[in-house]
N, C-alpha and C positions, 0 to 999 in steps of 0.2 A: 501474434494479435502485434497489429504495430501501436506507435509509440504515439499518446496521447498527448496533447499541450495542456496541460488545469484548466485553460483558458478555454476549452474548443472542450472538457467532458460535461457530456449530456447526462442523465440518469440510464439512460439506454445503457450504455456502457460498462452503465456497474455489476458488480455479478449481486443476486439477488441474500436476503437473509440467510438461503439452505442451500446454497452453493455449495461444490464439496472443491476441497481441496484444492485439487490440482485448478479448478477457475477461479480462485482464488489468488492463486500461485499466474495464472497465466494474463490476468487482471496486471497485479504486480508492477509487470517488466510492460502494461503499456507507459511505464514511465524509467526514462535513467535517472531514478535517483543519484548515483556516482557525478553528473555529470553535470543533471540539472543543483545540487547542493555545490558544486564547481570539484568534487573532490573525493576518496570514496574516502578517507578520515573526517571528512565534514560530515557529509550523510552518517558514519558508523557513529560521528555524536549525536545528531540527530537524532537518527537507531534511540543508538542508549540509552540516553538522558532522555528518554518517551513524549521527548518535544513533538507533540501536538496543538499546537501555537497558532499555523496554518494548513492549506488545503494544497501546497505541494512539500509543507513535511510530513502532514496526513503521509501521503502518500511516499514518502523518504524512507520512512520506517514500514511502513508495509513492503514497499521492495530489499529496503535491508533483509528486515528479515527474512521472504520470500530466497535470498542469497547465500540468508544467512545456516537456511534450511539445509537447500541444497552443498554445503559442503561441508555440517555436521555430518552427516547421512543416521541422527539416530532411530529415523519417522516422526513424524509429525504427530507428536502427545498433543493431549486436551486439551493443556494449557496453552498451546502456543497457538493452536485453532482457534482458543474464545478470542486472544488478543489479538490475530486477524481478524474477525469478525467481527469485533468492538472495532476496529480501524475502518474496514469498510461504512459501520455502520457512522461512524463519523464521515466519512467522506461523502458518502450520500443524503447524509441532513446537513451540508456544507454546500452542494452541488443545486437539493432538491430549494434551499431560501434561493440560492443564484438566478433558481429558473422561473422561481414566481413576480 
């Protein structure tokens, strides 16, 4: 999936509530958190503080978590997956509110 700017993000781009972990990872990579937040460190700070204050911050959190998962190689545990679903739900809510 190609990158999608937050102002162009539509509900059709966002995975459903029953999406697989792989689908969530693909969606996470539609946003380059390092680039959009200005650096690896800035993206990491947003993700580590679970800063959900904007659509871009939510997407940065999901992006960073997907990257972290790739480098940890521990497998996707249920707690992590639940957090990803929470992020996607919040992203969906913000996009839905904008579309109405």
